[in-house]
PAZAGU-807295 format. One record per residue (C-alpha): residue number from 1; x, y, z. Coordinates in steps of 0.001 Angstrom, whole numbers. Example, Ala and Ser with C-alpha at 12.3 -4.5 7.8 and 13.67 -1.06 7.14 Angstrom:
# residues 2
SITE  num        X        Y        Z
SITE    1    12300    -4500     7800
SITE    2    13670    -1060     7140
***
This chain:
# residues 469
SITE  num        X        Y        Z
SITE    1        7     -181      246
SITE    2     1549     3575     -888
SITE    3     2113     6027     1957
SITE    4     2351     9367     1428
SITE    5     5282    11341     2210
SITE    6     5633    15486     2912
SITE    7     9071    16973     1031
SITE    8     9241    20156     3089
SITE    9    11791    23031     1683
SITE   10    15210    21903     3402
SITE   11    17410    24233     5403
SITE   12    19334    26304     3343
SITE   13    22412    26879     5776
SITE   14    24354    30010     5451
SITE   15    21455    31662     7598
SITE   16    19079    31445     4674
SITE   17    15329    31140     5683
SITE   18    13428    31491     2511
SITE   19    13674    30740    -1345
SITE   20    11564    31609    -4479
SITE   21    10853    29175    -6787
SITE   22    11559    30077   -10423
SITE   23    10486    26604   -12089
SITE   24     8981    23129   -11167
SITE   25    11100    20449   -12408
SITE   26     8136    17890   -11992
SITE   27     4448    17812   -12681
SITE   28     1701    16306   -10230
SITE   29     1311    12308   -11397
SITE   30     5261    11831   -12635
SITE   31     6943     9592   -11336
SITE   32    10368    10547    -9583
SITE   33    13538     8594    -8668
SITE   34    15657     9058    -5156
SITE   35    17350    12687    -5136
SITE   36    15942    13176    -8546
SITE   37    15581    17341    -8885
SITE   38    12486    18338    -8462
SITE   39    12028    22236    -7915
SITE   40    14592    25133    -9071
SITE   41    14758    28002    -6348
SITE   42    16594    31158    -5870
SITE   43    17909    32341    -2384
SITE   44    19322    35428    -1460
SITE   45    22544    33814    -2950
SITE   46    22222    31616    -5243
SITE   47    19867    29322    -7800
SITE   48    19982    26208    -7039
SITE   49    18237    22957    -7773
SITE   50    16444    20968    -5097
SITE   51    16527    17545    -5144
SITE   52    13868    14851    -4142
SITE   53    15213    12493     -916
SITE   54    11992    10482    -2070
SITE   55    10986     8042    -4671
SITE   56     7781     7677    -5812
SITE   57     4957     9598    -7677
SITE   58     4374    13569    -7266
SITE   59      598    13725    -5570
SITE   60      379    17847    -4910
SITE   61     2914    20475    -4926
SITE   62     2961    23898    -2781
SITE   63     3624    26963    -4341
SITE   64     3376    28668    -7647
SITE   65     6343    29873    -9733
SITE   66     7583    33042    -8235
SITE   67     5936    32414    -4687
SITE   68     8475    32967    -1642
SITE   69     8413    29728      431
SITE   70     9860    29501     3957
SITE   71    12341    27029     5164
SITE   72    10396    24248     6589
SITE   73     7240    24787     4061
SITE   74     5553    21725     2228
SITE   75     7484    21612    -1658
SITE   76     5343    18493    -2202
SITE   77     3857    15338    -1416
SITE   78     4946    11630    -2918
SITE   79     3175     8849    -3017
SITE   80     5603     6049    -1730
SITE   81     5010     2278    -2393
SITE   82     3407      729    -5103
SITE   83     1705     2803    -7144
SITE   84     1483     4025   -10573
SITE   85     1419     7824   -11912
SITE   86    -1524     9318   -10849
SITE   87    -4000    10306   -13414
SITE   88    -6316    13250   -13563
SITE   89    -9557    12398   -11496
SITE   90    -7573     8770   -10757
SITE   91    -6377     7071    -7764
SITE   92    -2793     6146    -7875
SITE   93    -1941     2755    -8813
SITE   94     1228      513    -9353
SITE   95     4428     2500   -10230
SITE   96     6998     1633   -12533
SITE   97     9985     1251   -10748
SITE   98     8560     -828    -8071
SITE   99     9726     2252    -5422
SITE  100     9328      842    -1935
SITE  101     7954     3106      468
SITE  102    11350     3216     2762
SITE  103    13485     4409     -341
SITE  104    14492     7751     1006
SITE  105    18086     9770     1343
SITE  106    17043    11761     4142
SITE  107    16847    15636     4442
SITE  108    18853    17747     1679
SITE  109    20511    20571     1459
SITE  110    20239    23312    -1182
SITE  111    23264    23434    -3265
SITE  112    24906    20395    -2176
SITE  113    22645    17087    -3173
SITE  114    21485    14477      -31
SITE  115    23141    12649     2354
SITE  116    22267    10786     5596
SITE  117    19066    11733     7177
SITE  118    19826    14239     9250
SITE  119    18065    15372    12571
SITE  120    14764    16565    12399
SITE  121    14153    20369    13084
SITE  122    13078    21368    16432
SITE  123     9431    23106    15460
SITE  124     8068    26021    17372
SITE  125     4272    25315    18060
SITE  126     2135    28420    18737
SITE  127      312    29287    21603
SITE  128    -3011    28291    21930
SITE  129    -5817    30906    19827
SITE  130    -9618    31527    19526
SITE  131   -11561    28887    18166
SITE  132   -12717    31474    15212
SITE  133   -10261    30183    12742
SITE  134    -7663    31837    11241
SITE  135    -7833    33135     7382
SITE  136    -4633    32316     4977
SITE  137    -4079    35815     2594
SITE  138    -4871    34350    -1007
SITE  139    -1110    35268    -1594
SITE  140      535    32059      909
SITE  141     1679    29628    -1559
SITE  142     2815    26970      858
SITE  143     -794    26544     2386
SITE  144    -2761    24903     -823
SITE  145    -1174    22005    -3273
SITE  146    -2109    22581    -6870
SITE  147    -3610    19319    -7381
SITE  148    -6773    19316    -5222
SITE  149    -8747    22702    -3614
SITE  150    -7821    23048     -190
SITE  151   -10037    21908     2515
SITE  152   -11689    24342     4984
SITE  153    -9743    25295     8672
SITE  154    -6749    27038     9996
SITE  155    -4211    28122     7137
SITE  156    -7286    27033     3990
SITE  157    -7432    30508     2586
SITE  158   -11283    30028     2949
SITE  159   -13893    32737     3750
SITE  160   -14362    35911     4154
SITE  161   -11510    36561     5830
SITE  162    -8941    36094     3047
SITE  163    -6708    38665     2165
SITE  164    -6845    40511     5282
SITE  165    -4013    41707     7974
SITE  166    -3253    39719    10669
SITE  167    -4753    40095    13676
SITE  168    -2405    41796    16418
SITE  169    -3805    40596    19883
SITE  170    -5190    37418    18633
SITE  171    -2293    35376    20477
SITE  172    -1374    34525    24242
SITE  173      871    37151    25278
SITE  174     2217    34059    27705
SITE  175     2870    31454    24882
SITE  176     5639    30994    22757
SITE  177     6469    32980    19413
SITE  178     5997    31019    16289
SITE  179     8723    32457    14326
SITE  180    11866    30705    12754
SITE  181    13156    33605    10681
SITE  182    15176    36003    11848
SITE  183    14702    38676     9271
SITE  184    11135    38062    10521
SITE  185    12364    38753    13899
SITE  186    14369    41705    12527
SITE  187    11347    43220    10700
SITE  188     9015    43227    13763
SITE  189    12156    44604    15971
SITE  190    12954    47654    13747
SITE  191     8934    48611    13411
SITE  192     8534    47971    17928
SITE  193     5814    45176    16815
SITE  194     5344    42816    19368
SITE  195     5557    39090    17769
SITE  196     3259    37437    20505
SITE  197      491    39958    19378
SITE  198      653    39334    15864
SITE  199    -1152    35662    14566
SITE  200      686    34068    11784
SITE  201     -795    32609     8794
SITE  202     1837    29987     7609
SITE  203     1676    26038     8541
SITE  204      998    25938    11969
SITE  205      314    29354    12756
SITE  206     4223    30124    11629
SITE  207     4001    34051    11529
SITE  208     5552    34788     8174
SITE  209     7198    38005     6530
SITE  210     3949    39101     4793
SITE  211     2153    38717     8086
SITE  212     4835    41196     9864
SITE  213     4632    43601     7054
SITE  214      922    43823     7178
SITE  215      951    44948    10610
SITE  216     3097    47337    10088
SITE  217      900    48718     7041
SITE  218    -1796    48441     9380
SITE  219     -138    50411    12594
SITE  220     1256    52811     9448
SITE  221    -2294    53653     8397
SITE  222    -3745    54099    11812
SITE  223     -905    56543    12447
SITE  224    -1435    58395     9684
SITE  225    -5629    58317     9895
SITE  226    -4928    60059    13050
SITE  227    -2446    62483    12029
SITE  228    -4654    64393     8811
SITE  229    -7803    63316     7540
SITE  230    -6710    64241     3693
SITE  231    -7712    61324     1441
SITE  232    -4675    60059     -232
SITE  233    -4648    60140    -4131
SITE  234    -4444    56385    -6117
SITE  235    -1214    55045    -6667
SITE  236     -276    55998   -10623
SITE  237    -1166    52475   -12601
SITE  238     1787    53787   -15098
SITE  239     4599    53468   -12233
SITE  240     7005    50323   -12553
SITE  241     7266    48116    -9413
SITE  242    10227    45741    -8996
SITE  243    10095    43191    -6184
SITE  244    13373    43860    -3981
SITE  245    13559    40062    -3514
SITE  246    16382    37155    -4668
SITE  247    19917    38159    -5130
SITE  248    18447    41928    -5842
SITE  249    16840    41964    -2650
SITE  250    19913    40471    -1150
SITE  251    22134    42673    -2394
SITE  252    20303    45653    -1190
SITE  253    20167    44835     2159
SITE  254    23833    43881     2374
SITE  255    24652    47237     1080
SITE  256    22058    49223     3136
SITE  257    23801    47336     6068
SITE  258    27296    48490     5342
SITE  259    26250    52304     5049
SITE  260    24328    51781     8201
SITE  261    26929    50162    10485
SITE  262    30642    50985     8650
SITE  263    31664    54287     8859
SITE  264    33642    54266     5600
SITE  265    36423    56642     3959
SITE  266    37709    56416      238
SITE  267    41326    57279     -836
SITE  268    42677    56967    -4681
SITE  269    45292    57398    -6909
SITE  270    46068    57250   -10432
SITE  271    49146    54747   -11805
SITE  272    50730    54393   -14479
SITE  273    49954    50568   -15200
SITE  274    52348    50530   -18462
SITE  275    54849    48204   -17215
SITE  276    51707    45842   -15727
SITE  277    50855    45573   -19051
SITE  278    54193    44863   -20719
SITE  279    54631    41925   -17979
SITE  280    51152    40687   -18977
SITE  281    51802    40190   -22282
SITE  282    55097    38707   -21909
SITE  283    53485    36071   -19391
SITE  284    50789    35468   -22387
SITE  285    53618    35469   -25217
SITE  286    53671    31652   -24972
SITE  287    50334    31229   -26246
SITE  288    48197    28038   -25656
SITE  289    51280    25669   -25358
SITE  290    51968    28124   -22197
SITE  291    48292    27177   -20687
SITE  292    45378    29721   -19730
SITE  293    46224    33437   -20120
SITE  294    47001    35752   -17628
SITE  295    43893    38292   -16513
SITE  296    44754    41612   -15279
SITE  297    42424    40573   -12484
SITE  298    44437    37893   -11834
SITE  299    47626    40190   -11407
SITE  300    45838    42812    -9877
SITE  301    44069    39895    -7210
SITE  302    47765    38554    -6474
SITE  303    48787    42153    -5630
SITE  304    46290    42881    -3118
SITE  305    47106    39263    -1171
SITE  306    50724    41134    -1158
SITE  307    49527    44098       23
SITE  308    47387    42321     2540
SITE  309    50345    40511     3908
SITE  310    52126    44186     4662
SITE  311    48977    45740     5861
SITE  312    46622    43206     7792
SITE  313    44802    45525     9375
SITE  314    42597    45671     6265
SITE  315    41950    42116     6055
SITE  316    39720    41884     9359
SITE  317    36526    42505    10485
SITE  318    34761    44289    13480
SITE  319    33054    42424    16498
SITE  320    30550    45363    16929
SITE  321    28955    43605    20379
SITE  322    32501    42751    21331
SITE  323    34224    45822    20374
SITE  324    37019    44537    19005
SITE  325    38648    44156    15300
SITE  326    39090    40652    14930
SITE  327    42323    40095    12505
SITE  328    42077    37076     9704
SITE  329    44291    34680     9607
SITE  330    43947    34051     5267
SITE  331    42719    35901     2691
SITE  332    39723    34858      727
SITE  333    39615    37253    -1944
SITE  334    35816    38365    -3001
SITE  335    35618    39736    -6724
SITE  336    32678    41089    -8122
SITE  337    31081    39909   -11165
SITE  338    27992    41340   -13141
SITE  339    25680    38577   -14377
SITE  340    22011    38437   -15689
SITE  341    20510    37846   -12774
SITE  342    22560    41116   -11206
SITE  343    25996    41240    -9356
SITE  344    27307    38357    -7199
SITE  345    30794    38304    -5515
SITE  346    32527    34689    -5514
SITE  347    35141    34130    -3257
SITE  348    38834    33007    -4219
SITE  349    39508    30743     -734
SITE  350    43038    31171      651
SITE  351    44139    33205    -2292
SITE  352    47193    34024      -38
SITE  353    48374    30903     -887
SITE  354    47995    30885    -4826
SITE  355    50047    32041    -7547
SITE  356    48992    34180   -10365
SITE  357    47988    31622   -12262
SITE  358    45837    29405    -9738
SITE  359    44015    32715    -8945
SITE  360    43164    33305   -12240
SITE  361    42141    30014   -12847
SITE  362    39717    30055   -10188
SITE  363    38322    33238   -11038
SITE  364    37643    31842   -14389
SITE  365    35955    28758   -12860
SITE  366    33955    31306   -10818
SITE  367    33186    33485   -13112
SITE  368    31521    30684   -15390
SITE  369    29923    29081   -12727
SITE  370    28115    32845   -11738
SITE  371    26936    33055   -15449
SITE  372    25733    29852   -15345
SITE  373    23830    30664   -12072
SITE  374    25742    27519   -10440
SITE  375    27620    28744    -7763
SITE  376    26182    27514    -4436
SITE  377    25678    29992    -1299
SITE  378    29494    28630      447
SITE  379    31014    29646    -3316
SITE  380    29339    33545    -2466
SITE  381    30205    33513     1622
SITE  382    33031    33679     3839
SITE  383    35594    36757     2259
SITE  384    37809    38722     3882
SITE  385    38322    41611     1139
SITE  386    36823    42408    -1951
SITE  387    38069    43324    -5590
SITE  388    36232    45565    -7606
SITE  389    37179    45615   -11501
SITE  390    34047    48191   -12579
SITE  391    36841    49453   -15167
SITE  392    34791    46823   -18026
SITE  393    31955    48880   -17818
SITE  394    33900    51868   -18864
SITE  395    34206    53831   -16116
SITE  396    37438    55401   -14727
SITE  397    36475    56032   -10838
SITE  398    34173    55039    -8153
SITE  399    33658    55275    -4582
SITE  400    33011    51393    -3609
SITE  401    30354    50396     -517
SITE  402    31968    47879     1708
SITE  403    30896    44151     1325
SITE  404    29588    43816     5056
SITE  405    31196    42280     7136
SITE  406    34761    43322     5615
SITE  407    36732    45864     6434
SITE  408    37924    47343     2483
SITE  409    37220    46991    -1138
SITE  410    39531    48052    -3783
SITE  411    37936    49255    -7158
SITE  412    39932    49365   -10443
SITE  413    38662    52171   -13031
SITE  414    39350    51258   -16711
SITE  415    43282    51598   -18270
SITE  416    43485    54003   -21022
SITE  417    46263    55720   -22871
SITE  418    46756    59274   -20848
SITE  419    49140    61588   -21119
SITE  420    51742    61489   -18577
SITE  421    55238    62864   -17174
SITE  422    57435    59567   -17528
SITE  423    61378    59857   -16571
SITE  424    60720    63687   -16593
SITE  425    59158    64016   -20095
SITE  426    55467    64098   -21268
SITE  427    54912    60587   -22800
SITE  428    51376    58967   -23480
SITE  429    51210    55899   -20916
SITE  430    48381    53221   -19982
SITE  431    46912    54829   -16878
SITE  432    44626    53484   -14291
SITE  433    42528    54679   -11527
SITE  434    42911    52665    -8384
SITE  435    40536    53604    -5261
SITE  436    40288    51740    -1748
SITE  437    37438    52113      431
SITE  438    37906    51034     3949
SITE  439    36422    50627     7379
SITE  440    37824    53361     9430
SITE  441    37543    51750    13277
SITE  442    40404    49416    11781
SITE  443    42508    51557    10683
SITE  444    43290    55383     9725
SITE  445    44366    57278     6951
SITE  446    47941    56485     6953
SITE  447    47458    52248     6636
SITE  448    45273    53037     3803
SITE  449    47630    55401     2108
SITE  450    50302    53065     2865
SITE  451    48478    49714     1151
SITE  452    46919    52347    -1979
SITE  453    50232    53474    -2356
SITE  454    52079    49867    -2020
SITE  455    49190    48581    -4804
SITE  456    49893    51370    -6954
SITE  457    53507    50360    -6625
SITE  458    53398    47257    -8181
SITE  459    51115    48400   -10825
SITE  460    53876    50305   -12172
SITE  461    56627    48422   -10829
SITE  462    55363    44494   -11167
SITE  463    59171    43742   -10283
SITE  464    58306    44131    -6841
SITE  465    56058    41380    -6687
SITE  466    59196    38805    -6906
SITE  467    60102    39935    -3120
SITE  468    57132    38633    -1944
SITE  469    56966    35008    -4666
***
């Protein structure tokens, strides 16, 4: 006899608490194998395929494409056992492949496939509520499968209350808070809301971000109504609104946090990159027989690791709670890469142990993965210093925003022929502008200037790097 198992959105790791459904890879009635990818989701850090740990027939899917689901929300249900693919209006029967009801590989982790069964996540149960069923807004995608109409009751979305703001004050103030997302807690704290007074519309009363946002709108509306009775004009239908979510939302949040928390300063200098370009040309003179071409970015990355060895203050982070500067032992070098999904910052691990060729190969590998949308959350986190080559966009200078929680970022403009005084005479040289944005808490201008001047000297005289090889 078949057993219907529910597969939930797994723990994404790296502090991620939700994901957006980009594309379903299976339909209701399809037979799936153990560890077969069933849905493509986009997190705040990467786009990945989620494999199902069960083998059997898909009986229901939860959430439409474009919907956001919290970790732990149902993704789909699978009939495991001797069943056939379900047909419309029919009943599951004998399945090809003969999946057994115990066929499972355990919980999955997004981006890393499946492994041994993991310990079950502890779910926080909400406090007892009044006998009146909660109404789920129609925008909540996780409560209704696409295979059949939802039943009435809590979380069903039926009734005249659907789509209303969460009921403030319907929850026992002494009960536990049904929240699993730290982002939801932070949002409520920033707006002075008591989560115990918000009734969640998620599964088992889970408080979702939409619940807190609805409560914020309700409170703001009351404040505006109390302050003035001036009627508000209807929103302009011609105005385009784009949701800040996925990678774009993560970038917005990180940059905003950087500006709020880090007292940054920027210094810059023009450098004669003629000798650097000549050195690169000499390295690549051997053609394909000498291996992969050395890129300008790889040379600049190697210069950065040498500069950080001399000025370790810039390879650090600030622990604001402990009021400490944390010097980091190794350099994990991030580099900005523009993709169709937006700006991402892959990280070259242990960059301080690599030579130019090794750094260049890793940059090329990560760049290709970024363009294909195959970067994992682990490849986008853990950086200690970032190199931003905005010269590829044809601009000379910028004031980069530090990639929180790092302490500095080096920006590189385009390398173009310009008039330059060389050996006492006016000449046309290849000139580049370098800019360093740094956290003024970790060092003063003297250290930042010393770092930037060393980088500029290595650009002008690449032979200086021989001392650190």
